[in-house]
Backbone bond lengths (Angstrom), bond angles and torsions (degrees), N, CA, C in turn:
res aa  C-N    CA-C-N  psi(-1)  N-CA   C-N-CA  omega(-1)  CA-C   N-CA-C  phi
1 M - - - 1.475 - - 1.529 111.37 -
2 W 1.365 115.05 -47.15 1.473 118.88 -178.83 1.524 111.16 -64.52
3 F 1.368 115.66 -34.33 1.465 120.07 179.17 1.532 110.26 -65.21
4 K 1.336 115.40 -39.41 1.464 120.98 178.53 1.526 110.84 -63.76
5 L 1.350 116.66 -40.73 1.472 121.02 178.45 1.524 111.10 -63.64
6 I 1.341 115.76 -40.75 1.468 120.25 178.62 1.529 110.27 -61.61
7 L 1.338 115.28 -44.03 1.465 119.93 179.43 1.531 111.44 -62.52
8 I 1.333 116.12 -41.45 1.473 120.77 179.48 1.526 110.27 -63.95
9 N 1.354 116.78 -45.50 1.467 120.94 179.08 1.522 111.08 -62.68
10 F 1.341 115.51 -42.54 1.469 120.21 179.30 1.525 110.40 -61.88
11 Y 1.330 115.78 -42.97 1.467 120.91 179.46 1.527 111.01 -62.73
12 C 1.335 115.97 -42.24 1.476 120.89 179.55 1.525 110.78 -63.48
13 L 1.348 116.12 -43.07 1.462 120.75 179.21 1.526 110.83 -62.57
14 Q 1.346 115.36 -45.15 1.459 120.08 179.65 1.525 110.74 -63.22
15 T 1.337 116.09 -41.78 1.465 120.89 179.97 1.525 110.59 -63.30
16 N 1.345 117.17 -44.74 1.462 121.40 178.66 1.521 111.08 -63.14
17 H 1.345 116.20 -40.80 1.466 119.88 -179.90 1.526 110.59 -63.84
18 I 1.337 115.94 -44.27 1.466 120.29 178.84 1.530 110.43 -62.95
19 K 1.331 115.99 -40.42 1.468 121.08 178.63 1.529 110.79 -62.76
20 N 1.344 116.99 -45.94 1.465 121.33 -179.88 1.523 111.35 -66.79
21 L 1.336 115.83 -40.64 1.465 120.54 178.63 1.524 110.53 -64.83
22 S 1.326 116.29 -40.49 1.468 120.91 177.59 1.523 110.48 -62.76
23 G 1.343 116.07 -37.02 1.465 121.11 179.83 1.510 112.42 -62.53
24 I 1.336 117.18 -45.80 1.466 120.14 -177.18 1.529 111.10 -73.13
25 I 1.334 116.93 -32.80 1.475 120.02 176.39 1.528 110.12 -69.06
26 L 1.344 116.15 -40.01 1.465 120.62 177.60 1.529 110.35 -64.38
27 A 1.335 116.82 -40.91 1.467 121.18 176.96 1.525 110.43 -60.36
28 T 1.330 116.35 -43.47 1.466 121.70 178.92 1.526 110.85 -62.30
29 L 1.330 116.40 -40.95 1.468 120.74 178.11 1.521 111.00 -63.75
30 F 1.343 117.39 -45.37 1.465 121.01 179.55 1.530 111.29 -61.26
31 I 1.334 116.65 -44.57 1.465 120.46 -178.97 1.528 110.74 -65.17
32 S 1.333 116.87 -33.60 1.469 120.51 -178.09 1.527 112.63 -69.24
33 T 1.345 117.79 -13.74 1.469 120.14 177.42 1.526 111.88 -68.59
34 S 1.335 117.20 -13.81 1.469 120.44 179.46 1.521 111.36 -60.10
35 G 1.345 117.06 -31.65 1.461 120.44 -179.38 1.518 112.17 -64.56
36 V 1.318 116.50 -52.41 1.466 121.50 -179.07 1.526 110.92 -65.19
37 L 1.339 116.74 -45.60 1.467 120.32 -178.55 1.525 111.40 -66.22
38 G 1.339 116.93 -42.18 1.460 120.60 179.43 1.511 112.41 -63.10
39 K 1.316 116.17 -36.38 1.468 121.14 178.31 1.524 111.11 -73.97
40 Y 1.335 116.82 -37.40 1.464 121.50 -172.57 1.529 113.07 -78.35
41 I 1.327 117.42 -39.05 1.473 120.68 -175.30 1.527 110.10 -65.21
42 A 1.326 116.00 119.14 1.466 121.88 -174.99 1.526 111.10 -88.57
43 M 1.316 116.29 68.73 1.465 122.74 177.09 1.522 108.00 -144.67
44 P 1.344 118.58 159.08 1.466 120.42 176.18 1.528 111.28 -58.67
45 S 1.320 116.13 146.87 1.467 121.09 -176.03 1.523 112.52 -55.92
46 E 1.345 116.49 -42.23 1.463 120.36 -178.47 1.531 111.38 -63.96
47 V 1.331 115.89 -37.46 1.468 120.70 179.63 1.532 110.30 -69.27
48 I 1.328 116.22 -41.90 1.473 120.26 177.07 1.521 110.18 -57.94
49 V 1.334 115.77 -45.55 1.467 120.54 -178.11 1.520 110.84 -64.49
50 W 1.346 118.04 -38.17 1.470 119.49 179.41 1.528 110.37 -63.25
51 F 1.330 116.59 -49.42 1.472 119.49 -179.77 1.525 110.95 -64.20
52 R 1.326 116.66 -39.66 1.465 120.08 177.00 1.524 110.19 -58.58
53 S 1.322 116.11 -43.25 1.463 121.39 -177.61 1.516 112.18 -68.49
54 V 1.335 116.93 -46.00 1.465 119.34 -175.15 1.531 110.81 -68.02
55 F 1.323 117.20 -39.94 1.472 119.46 177.79 1.526 110.80 -67.87
56 A 1.332 116.20 -43.73 1.470 120.37 179.45 1.524 110.80 -64.35
57 M 1.341 116.65 -36.74 1.464 121.40 179.19 1.529 110.57 -59.54
58 V 1.323 116.75 -46.12 1.470 121.17 179.83 1.528 110.60 -64.50
59 I 1.322 116.19 -45.76 1.473 120.83 -179.29 1.525 110.83 -61.88
60 L 1.336 116.56 -45.49 1.468 120.90 -178.73 1.529 111.45 -67.21
61 Y 1.340 116.63 -35.82 1.467 119.78 178.42 1.533 110.29 -63.63
62 V 1.327 116.06 -46.53 1.474 120.60 178.37 1.526 110.14 -60.75
63 F 1.334 116.13 -41.87 1.468 120.73 179.79 1.527 110.92 -63.01
64 C 1.333 116.45 -43.94 1.473 120.77 179.90 1.521 111.40 -62.90
65 R 1.327 116.58 -40.71 1.463 120.03 178.73 1.529 110.86 -67.59
66 F 1.319 116.06 -41.19 1.468 121.26 -179.43 1.530 110.92 -64.34
67 K 1.333 116.01 -40.35 1.466 121.28 -178.88 1.533 112.77 -89.57
68 K 1.361 115.36 1.33 1.467 121.86 -179.19 1.536 111.72 56.36
69 I 1.330 115.32 43.33 1.467 121.41 176.38 1.524 108.60 -83.08
70 D 1.309 116.94 127.09 1.464 122.54 -177.58 1.529 110.02 -67.56
71 L 1.335 116.64 126.58 1.465 121.81 179.67 1.526 112.35 -102.03
72 T 1.322 116.67 10.25 1.465 120.88 -178.08 1.530 111.03 -76.27
73 I 1.334 116.02 130.16 1.468 120.96 172.70 1.523 107.07 -85.13
74 Q 1.319 116.87 119.94 1.460 122.19 -167.04 1.528 114.76 -71.17
75 S 1.315 117.68 -25.95 1.464 120.08 -177.08 1.525 110.24 -144.91
76 R 1.327 115.80 146.93 1.467 120.46 177.92 1.525 110.93 -66.31
77 R 1.334 116.00 -24.15 1.469 120.40 178.32 1.526 111.74 -67.12
78 H 1.322 116.49 -18.32 1.458 120.49 -179.12 1.531 112.08 -85.27
79 L 1.329 117.64 -11.02 1.463 120.89 -176.50 1.524 112.00 -62.66
80 F 1.340 116.48 -44.79 1.471 119.73 -177.66 1.535 111.98 -65.76
81 P 1.342 119.09 -47.02 1.476 118.91 175.89 1.531 112.60 -59.44
82 F 1.342 116.73 -38.05 1.465 120.02 177.62 1.534 110.07 -62.35
83 L 1.340 115.58 -44.08 1.463 120.90 179.90 1.524 111.05 -61.49
84 M 1.326 116.32 -47.96 1.463 120.64 -179.07 1.532 111.06 -65.61
85 G 1.330 116.22 -37.00 1.464 119.96 176.60 1.517 111.45 -60.67
86 G 1.349 116.26 -42.32 1.460 121.17 177.75 1.517 112.53 -65.97
87 I 1.342 116.53 -40.42 1.470 120.95 179.49 1.525 110.70 -62.83
88 F 1.326 116.27 -46.96 1.465 119.50 -178.77 1.528 111.63 -70.32
89 M 1.337 117.34 -30.89 1.467 119.91 175.43 1.530 109.74 -65.84
90 G 1.331 116.47 -42.51 1.461 120.97 177.07 1.519 111.85 -62.22
91 A 1.348 116.03 -43.64 1.469 120.80 177.84 1.526 110.60 -62.18
92 H 1.326 115.77 -39.43 1.472 121.13 178.20 1.524 110.89 -61.16
93 W 1.319 117.39 -47.16 1.469 120.60 -179.18 1.527 111.80 -64.79
94 I 1.340 116.58 -46.31 1.468 120.38 -176.76 1.528 111.14 -62.50
95 T 1.334 116.91 -49.64 1.468 120.21 -178.45 1.530 111.25 -66.52
96 Y 1.325 116.51 -31.70 1.469 120.37 177.53 1.526 110.64 -64.36
97 F 1.331 116.76 -44.14 1.465 119.61 179.57 1.530 111.43 -68.73
98 Y 1.342 116.98 -32.58 1.465 119.89 173.11 1.527 110.00 -61.98
99 A 1.333 116.37 -43.03 1.467 121.13 179.53 1.527 110.94 -60.44
100 L 1.331 116.32 -42.15 1.471 121.03 -179.94 1.523 111.75 -65.11
101 K 1.327 116.41 -42.73 1.459 120.53 -175.55 1.530 112.21 -74.46
102 L 1.343 117.05 -31.39 1.462 120.57 -179.05 1.522 112.31 -79.66
103 S 1.326 117.39 -30.75 1.465 120.01 -177.53 1.529 109.53 -119.49
104 N 1.314 116.57 -109.29 1.465 121.54 175.29 1.522 108.89 -151.88
105 V 1.312 116.49 176.87 1.468 121.09 -175.73 1.524 111.14 -62.35
106 A 1.329 117.12 -42.16 1.469 120.97 -177.75 1.522 111.42 -60.53
107 I 1.332 117.14 -51.45 1.466 121.23 -178.16 1.525 110.62 -66.43
108 G 1.336 117.15 -42.06 1.465 120.38 179.80 1.520 112.12 -60.42
109 M 1.335 117.08 -46.52 1.468 121.11 -176.80 1.526 111.69 -72.96
110 L 1.335 117.22 -39.60 1.468 120.00 -179.09 1.526 111.40 -69.11
111 S 1.337 117.24 -37.52 1.468 120.34 176.30 1.522 110.52 -64.34
112 L 1.326 116.26 -41.44 1.464 120.64 177.52 1.520 110.92 -61.81
113 Y 1.327 116.78 -34.94 1.457 120.15 -173.91 1.528 113.89 -76.54
114 T 1.329 116.13 13.17 1.471 120.20 169.36 1.530 110.51 -81.76
115 F 1.343 117.57 -4.30 1.464 120.31 -173.97 1.534 114.65 -61.25
116 P 1.362 121.06 -34.42 1.473 117.83 179.10 1.528 112.99 -61.31
117 V 1.348 116.32 -37.20 1.467 119.85 178.29 1.527 110.26 -71.94
118 M 1.338 117.15 -37.24 1.471 120.46 175.96 1.523 110.41 -61.14
119 I 1.325 116.85 -41.45 1.469 120.77 178.18 1.521 110.09 -60.26
120 A 1.339 116.20 -42.05 1.464 120.60 179.89 1.527 111.32 -60.36
121 F 1.344 117.23 -36.77 1.465 121.31 178.61 1.529 111.85 -75.44
122 L 1.336 116.79 -37.22 1.468 121.16 -174.91 1.523 113.61 -84.30
123 E 1.325 117.17 -23.83 1.468 121.45 -174.63 1.527 113.30 -55.11
124 P 1.346 119.52 -42.42 1.475 119.03 178.60 1.530 112.90 -60.39
125 L 1.338 117.67 -29.89 1.466 121.09 179.74 1.525 111.72 -75.05
126 F 1.328 116.69 -36.30 1.460 121.21 -176.53 1.521 112.82 -86.53
127 L 1.325 116.44 -40.45 1.468 120.46 -170.64 1.520 113.54 -113.79
128 K 1.323 117.52 8.68 1.475 122.89 175.51 1.532 112.48 55.03
129 I 1.335 115.64 44.86 1.460 118.81 175.12 1.524 108.77 -108.49
130 K 1.336 116.34 163.21 1.460 121.57 -175.08 1.532 110.87 -73.36
131 F 1.335 115.28 137.27 1.468 120.33 178.74 1.523 109.89 -76.40
132 N 1.329 116.49 135.01 1.466 122.02 179.43 1.528 109.57 -100.60
133 P 1.346 118.43 123.19 1.476 121.74 -178.26 1.529 114.14 -58.03
134 I 1.340 117.91 -22.54 1.470 120.39 179.59 1.524 111.02 -60.15
135 H 1.340 116.27 -24.01 1.458 119.85 -179.48 1.525 111.75 -68.67
136 I 1.337 117.30 -23.72 1.465 120.34 175.20 1.529 109.67 -65.44
137 V 1.343 115.85 -43.17 1.469 121.02 177.86 1.531 110.31 -62.71
138 L 1.336 115.81 -45.09 1.468 120.20 179.11 1.527 110.92 -63.54
139 G 1.331 115.93 -38.77 1.459 120.59 178.04 1.522 111.78 -62.71
140 L 1.340 116.67 -40.38 1.468 121.12 177.91 1.531 110.98 -66.12
141 M 1.337 116.18 -36.93 1.473 120.13 176.33 1.529 110.78 -62.62
142 V 1.332 115.69 -42.00 1.468 120.37 178.52 1.526 110.45 -63.98
143 L 1.338 116.82 -44.60 1.471 120.87 179.45 1.526 111.12 -60.84
144 L 1.339 116.23 -41.02 1.464 119.95 177.87 1.529 110.31 -64.04
145 G 1.340 116.15 -42.42 1.461 120.18 177.77 1.518 112.02 -61.11
146 L 1.341 116.50 -41.62 1.464 121.16 178.73 1.524 111.30 -67.15
147 Y 1.345 116.25 -37.39 1.469 120.43 178.18 1.527 110.57 -62.97
148 I 1.324 115.97 -40.08 1.472 120.17 178.72 1.530 110.51 -67.62
149 L 1.338 116.35 -35.77 1.471 120.18 177.86 1.526 111.33 -63.82
150 A 1.331 116.94 -41.16 1.468 121.93 -178.16 1.526 109.10 -136.14
151 P 1.355 117.94 78.09 1.466 121.85 -172.74 1.522 114.91 -65.05
152 E 1.334 118.19 -30.53 1.465 120.83 -179.54 1.528 108.90 -100.06
153 F 1.338 115.38 106.58 1.468 118.72 -176.63 1.531 109.63 -81.44
154 D 1.311 115.08 83.74 1.459 122.74 175.89 1.517 107.06 -117.79
155 I 1.333 115.99 115.29 1.461 120.53 -174.26 1.525 111.92 -61.46
156 K 1.346 117.04 -19.83 1.459 120.39 178.35 1.533 112.16 -82.20
157 N 1.321 115.45 -13.54 1.462 121.02 178.78 1.528 109.30 -74.31
158 T 1.327 116.73 125.85 1.475 119.65 -176.15 1.532 112.06 -66.05
159 Q 1.336 117.52 -29.03 1.466 119.39 177.19 1.525 110.64 -66.55
160 V 1.336 116.26 -41.16 1.468 120.63 177.03 1.522 109.88 -64.13
161 Q 1.333 116.71 -43.13 1.465 120.64 177.28 1.524 110.58 -60.42
162 G 1.335 115.79 -39.71 1.464 120.13 177.77 1.514 112.10 -62.10
163 V 1.336 116.78 -42.74 1.469 121.30 177.88 1.524 110.48 -63.00
164 L 1.341 117.21 -44.21 1.470 121.14 -178.56 1.527 111.21 -63.80
165 F 1.328 117.02 -43.55 1.467 119.70 177.07 1.525 110.68 -66.37
166 G 1.334 116.62 -35.63 1.462 120.25 176.37 1.519 111.80 -63.01
167 L 1.336 116.46 -40.21 1.470 121.17 177.96 1.525 110.95 -67.57
168 L 1.338 116.15 -39.59 1.465 120.01 177.40 1.527 110.28 -64.57
169 S 1.320 116.30 -37.15 1.465 121.27 176.35 1.525 110.50 -64.61
170 A 1.336 116.19 -42.79 1.469 121.11 178.56 1.523 111.09 -63.04
171 L 1.339 116.39 -40.48 1.464 120.73 179.00 1.530 110.51 -64.30
172 S 1.321 116.99 -45.23 1.472 121.39 178.96 1.526 110.73 -61.38
173 Y 1.323 116.33 -42.88 1.465 121.61 -179.85 1.525 110.84 -64.92
174 S 1.336 116.27 -40.34 1.470 121.09 179.47 1.521 111.19 -62.77
175 I 1.333 116.02 -45.68 1.470 120.62 -179.87 1.526 110.16 -63.89
176 R 1.323 116.14 -41.18 1.469 120.72 178.58 1.528 110.78 -60.14
177 I 1.332 117.24 -44.03 1.469 121.57 179.55 1.523 110.60 -62.57
178 L 1.332 117.00 -44.37 1.464 121.20 -177.43 1.530 111.90 -69.16
179 I 1.334 116.86 -34.21 1.469 120.62 177.58 1.529 110.46 -65.25
180 L 1.330 116.30 -43.62 1.472 120.86 -173.96 1.525 113.84 -92.19
181 K 1.333 117.03 -4.29 1.468 120.32 -173.96 1.526 112.73 -56.31
182 Q 1.332 116.65 -44.06 1.467 119.78 -176.90 1.525 113.00 -72.96
183 Y 1.355 116.93 -12.86 1.467 120.00 -177.85 1.528 112.45 -97.19
184 V 1.344 117.05 -8.58 1.463 120.67 -179.78 1.523 110.88 -63.81
185 I 1.346 116.45 -32.54 1.469 120.97 179.42 1.528 110.66 -69.97
186 Q 1.346 116.55 -37.28 1.466 120.95 -175.05 1.532 113.06 -82.46
187 Y 1.337 116.23 -29.27 1.467 119.88 -174.04 1.530 111.36 -123.50
188 N 1.327 114.64 152.83 1.461 121.05 174.56 1.532 109.67 -66.28
189 G 1.332 117.21 138.50 1.459 121.55 -177.52 1.516 113.06 -61.18
190 V 1.330 117.51 -36.20 1.466 121.58 178.68 1.521 110.11 -67.66
191 M 1.339 116.65 -36.88 1.462 121.47 177.81 1.531 110.21 -63.38
192 L 1.348 116.76 -42.62 1.465 120.95 178.11 1.527 110.63 -62.20
193 M 1.327 116.10 -42.20 1.460 120.59 179.58 1.522 110.72 -65.06
194 F 1.330 117.21 -37.78 1.466 121.27 178.69 1.522 110.36 -60.07
195 Y 1.339 117.50 -48.76 1.467 120.19 -178.35 1.522 112.32 -66.02
196 Q 1.322 116.90 -31.54 1.465 119.05 176.43 1.525 110.79 -65.69
197 T 1.337 116.99 -40.62 1.467 119.74 177.98 1.530 111.01 -67.28
198 V 1.335 117.42 -33.98 1.473 121.02 176.41 1.527 109.91 -62.18
199 I 1.322 116.61 -48.57 1.470 122.07 -178.00 1.527 110.64 -62.82
200 I 1.336 116.69 -45.29 1.468 120.47 179.89 1.527 110.44 -63.05
201 T 1.329 117.01 -42.96 1.469 121.79 179.84 1.524 111.21 -59.28
202 V 1.324 117.00 -46.44 1.471 121.69 -178.50 1.529 110.82 -66.44
203 L 1.325 117.25 -45.83 1.465 121.16 -175.54 1.526 112.97 -68.65
204 L 1.332 116.82 -27.86 1.467 119.59 -176.20 1.530 113.75 -97.87
205 V 1.328 117.94 6.61 1.474 120.32 177.68 1.533 112.09 -53.26
206 P 1.357 120.26 -41.11 1.476 120.37 -179.46 1.528 114.78 -56.96
207 V 1.329 118.97 -26.31 1.475 119.86 -177.90 1.529 111.22 -64.09
208 L 1.343 117.21 -23.74 1.462 120.55 179.78 1.522 111.59 -67.64
209 F 1.344 116.29 -22.54 1.468 121.13 -177.75 1.526 112.56 -98.37
210 F 1.326 117.37 -18.94 1.459 120.05 -174.53 1.530 113.83 -115.76
211 M 1.324 117.70 -6.56 1.467 120.29 -178.97 1.522 110.75 -124.64
212 D 1.315 114.67 162.42 1.466 121.55 -175.88 1.530 110.87 -74.46
213 V 1.325 116.07 118.03 1.476 121.10 177.04 1.531 110.25 -119.15
214 S 1.334 115.99 19.12 1.470 120.53 -173.36 1.527 113.47 -66.01
215 G 1.335 117.19 -24.06 1.466 119.12 -178.03 1.517 113.90 -89.82
216 F 1.329 116.77 17.18 1.469 120.80 -173.38 1.524 113.04 -57.81
217 Q 1.341 117.19 -48.17 1.473 120.34 -175.04 1.527 111.78 -62.40
218 E 1.351 116.16 -41.71 1.468 119.49 -179.96 1.530 111.63 -68.57
219 Q 1.336 115.96 -33.03 1.468 120.38 -175.14 1.532 113.07 -92.77
220 L 1.344 117.20 -4.83 1.467 121.09 -174.99 1.538 113.71 -53.77
221 P 1.341 119.75 -46.67 1.476 118.61 -179.40 1.528 112.76 -58.64
222 Y 1.337 116.30 -37.90 1.466 120.35 -177.82 1.530 111.29 -76.01
223 L 1.330 116.23 -33.36 1.467 120.59 175.78 1.529 110.48 -65.92
224 L 1.337 115.89 -42.15 1.470 120.25 177.32 1.527 110.97 -64.45
225 L 1.321 115.71 -39.10 1.464 120.79 178.23 1.525 110.53 -64.12
226 L 1.327 116.23 -41.03 1.466 121.39 178.26 1.524 110.93 -63.12
227 A 1.338 116.19 -43.21 1.469 120.46 -179.23 1.525 111.91 -70.88
228 L 1.335 116.19 -43.44 1.469 120.49 -174.91 1.529 112.00 -78.96
229 L 1.336 116.28 -57.08 1.469 120.87 -173.17 1.525 111.89 -72.53
230 T 1.338 115.87 -50.56 1.463 119.92 -174.71 1.523 112.18 -76.79
231 T 1.328 116.38 -52.03 1.469 120.17 -170.84 1.523 112.71 -84.24
232 A 1.333 117.07 -59.56 1.470 120.04 -173.66 1.529 112.32 -71.29
233 I 1.332 117.21 -58.01 1.470 120.09 -176.93 1.526 111.39 -71.79
234 G 1.335 116.63 -48.82 1.461 120.80 -176.93 1.511 113.34 -58.19
235 H 1.333 116.52 -53.49 1.469 120.32 -177.84 1.528 111.70 -69.62
236 S 1.330 117.65 -37.76 1.474 120.24 179.08 1.527 110.97 -66.07
237 L 1.328 116.20 -41.37 1.465 120.87 177.89 1.523 110.74 -65.16
238 M 1.334 116.14 -37.23 1.469 120.18 177.69 1.526 110.61 -65.01
239 V 1.332 116.81 -44.56 1.469 120.92 178.35 1.526 110.29 -60.92
240 H 1.337 116.67 -42.99 1.472 121.31 178.48 1.529 110.85 -62.91
241 S 1.318 117.19 -40.71 1.468 121.61 -177.03 1.520 112.42 -69.76
242 L 1.331 117.50 -26.94 1.465 121.30 -176.32 1.527 112.84 -63.28
243 Q 1.332 117.33 -23.53 1.467 119.38 -179.52 1.527 111.76 -70.70
244 F 1.336 117.26 -14.74 1.469 120.79 -179.28 1.531 112.87 -101.45
245 F 1.348 117.11 -6.17 1.462 120.75 -177.86 1.526 109.90 -135.58
246 T 1.331 115.78 156.23 1.463 119.60 172.71 1.528 108.16 -72.32
247 A 1.343 115.65 161.15 1.465 120.00 -179.42 1.527 111.28 -61.05
248 S 1.349 116.04 -37.68 1.465 119.72 -178.72 1.527 111.19 -67.94
249 T 1.332 116.69 -41.08 1.467 120.21 177.87 1.529 110.11 -63.01
250 A 1.326 116.01 -42.57 1.464 120.65 178.37 1.525 110.91 -61.92
251 S 1.353 116.89 -38.74 1.463 121.14 179.38 1.522 111.00 -63.78
252 I 1.339 115.60 -42.32 1.467 119.89 179.82 1.528 110.50 -63.55
253 I 1.330 115.94 -45.79 1.467 120.04 -179.30 1.528 110.52 -64.92
254 S 1.337 116.54 -42.59 1.467 119.63 -177.17 1.525 112.71 -72.59
255 S 1.352 117.47 -9.17 1.468 119.80 177.63 1.526 111.65 -68.27
256 I 1.338 117.32 -10.78 1.468 120.11 175.27 1.530 111.27 -81.85
257 Q 1.342 116.73 -1.46 1.466 120.23 -179.05 1.529 112.42 -57.53
258 P 1.359 119.44 -48.82 1.470 118.39 176.99 1.526 112.88 -61.45
259 V 1.332 116.88 -32.48 1.473 120.40 178.46 1.529 109.55 -63.92
260 F 1.347 116.35 -46.77 1.469 120.30 175.44 1.527 110.46 -58.12
261 G 1.346 115.66 -44.36 1.462 120.76 -178.41 1.517 112.37 -60.83
262 I 1.338 116.57 -42.48 1.467 121.54 179.83 1.529 110.56 -66.25
263 I 1.331 116.74 -40.49 1.473 120.91 178.40 1.531 110.58 -64.35
264 L 1.340 116.75 -44.50 1.469 120.94 179.17 1.527 110.77 -63.69
265 A 1.347 116.48 -39.01 1.469 120.55 178.90 1.528 110.77 -65.73
266 F 1.320 116.44 -36.21 1.470 120.91 177.61 1.532 110.47 -66.24
267 I 1.342 116.42 -40.78 1.472 120.93 -177.54 1.528 111.70 -72.25
268 F 1.345 116.85 -47.78 1.464 120.77 -171.06 1.531 114.16 -96.21
269 L 1.335 117.79 -29.18 1.466 120.52 -176.80 1.526 112.92 -111.92
270 K 1.333 116.51 -2.81 1.472 122.07 -178.96 1.530 112.16 59.36
271 E 1.330 116.80 31.54 1.467 121.20 176.36 1.532 109.01 -85.26
272 V 1.327 115.60 120.07 1.468 120.59 -179.91 1.527 108.49 -103.14
273 P 1.334 118.62 115.44 1.466 120.83 -179.21 1.525 112.02 -67.55
274 T 1.340 116.62 144.90 1.464 122.04 178.83 1.527 110.16 -85.76
275 W 1.347 116.06 171.46 1.462 119.99 176.38 1.523 110.58 -64.22
276 N 1.344 116.82 -34.13 1.471 120.23 176.23 1.523 110.90 -59.34
277 T 1.331 115.30 -40.35 1.467 120.12 178.99 1.521 110.96 -64.74
278 F 1.330 116.52 -43.98 1.470 120.64 179.33 1.530 111.55 -61.36
279 I 1.341 116.68 -47.97 1.471 120.76 -175.59 1.528 110.89 -71.09
280 G 1.344 116.56 -49.86 1.464 120.20 179.59 1.515 111.91 -63.06
281 G 1.328 116.02 -41.48 1.462 120.58 178.68 1.514 112.44 -64.63
282 S 1.324 116.87 -38.35 1.470 120.84 178.74 1.522 111.19 -63.28
283 L 1.334 116.80 -39.37 1.473 120.51 177.93 1.522 111.03 -64.12
284 I 1.330 116.20 -44.20 1.469 120.46 -179.56 1.527 110.68 -63.70
285 L 1.335 116.76 -46.46 1.466 120.14 -179.27 1.524 111.31 -68.08
286 A 1.341 117.06 -30.56 1.471 120.32 177.10 1.522 110.96 -62.74
287 T 1.338 116.90 -37.76 1.473 119.84 178.60 1.524 111.00 -64.92
288 V 1.346 116.38 -35.77 1.470 120.52 178.44 1.524 110.03 -63.23
289 V 1.331 116.38 -45.95 1.466 121.07 -179.48 1.525 110.71 -65.25
290 I 1.343 117.06 -44.39 1.477 121.26 179.92 1.520 110.93 -60.81
291 E 1.338 116.73 -47.21 1.468 120.94 -179.11 1.523 110.86 -64.55
292 S 1.332 117.18 -38.56 1.464 120.92 179.93 1.523 111.29 -65.60
293 I 1.351 116.88 -44.54 1.467 121.07 179.09 1.524 110.45 -66.58
294 R 1.344 115.95 -41.68 1.469 120.36 -179.46 1.523 111.42 -62.93
295 S 1.345 116.83 -44.69 1.468 120.50 -179.05 1.523 111.02 -67.69
296 R 1.334 116.82 -30.76 1.466 120.57 178.37 1.530 110.07 -67.07
297 K 1.341 117.06 -42.15 1.463 120.82 179.83 1.521 111.27 -64.99
298 N 1.344 115.31 -35.05 1.468 119.64 179.90 1.517 111.93 -72.50
């Protein structure tokens, strides 16, 4: 009898683990659709980000009300960090879409995925922790990977421009994470994402008057898909999945995001990655895995 109970408990644990693992992989897949959609939608990057934000804002608000998630900001001192988090999130999205449009999905996503190493370098400045020399080695690995991605540094080369915008996107994303890191414990992750979309929506209203929005009707299905699948469902599912895994484990699993993005780009956009992309991308993703394993041991 006791042996049967052990088997049942073991089966339940395995089933729950598979379910949780499937959840975080599915979240990673949904988020990786941003590459294909960002490249495909024929509108200015700033306009795409505004529509993405406003649609996601509505979806997240409905979700928060349905789940009875508190939207109250607990202190006035938190207003400025929330504002800066939204600004850097907006900058991250805009520069990311520029990277996609100037180069391709592979280069845009792989350049963005330098953010874990950037966080490792910036964390001592934001959170007053000791700098680890191993990050210099990881930084050199990232630089080598980027050099392989774009070996000829010609600022007029669109691939180089794509890498630079991707790095700027990674920097913005890193700063946003470090600004909001201490507030993740106090606030629900979906609530934080909702306020970021509110801030981005308000700040980017002027682009509707100064940029071309004529293709809105044709692009509406893809904009809704970007807001719903990538932003609302993808990020919310990722936040939900994080409670079952350590941050380092989640980082390792989410490092397959560029791989998903490259596969989707091959299927839907017929983008065939070069050997430079494979080799340079492998170096960049290797640094993510190394840093995640190293931080887990610490």
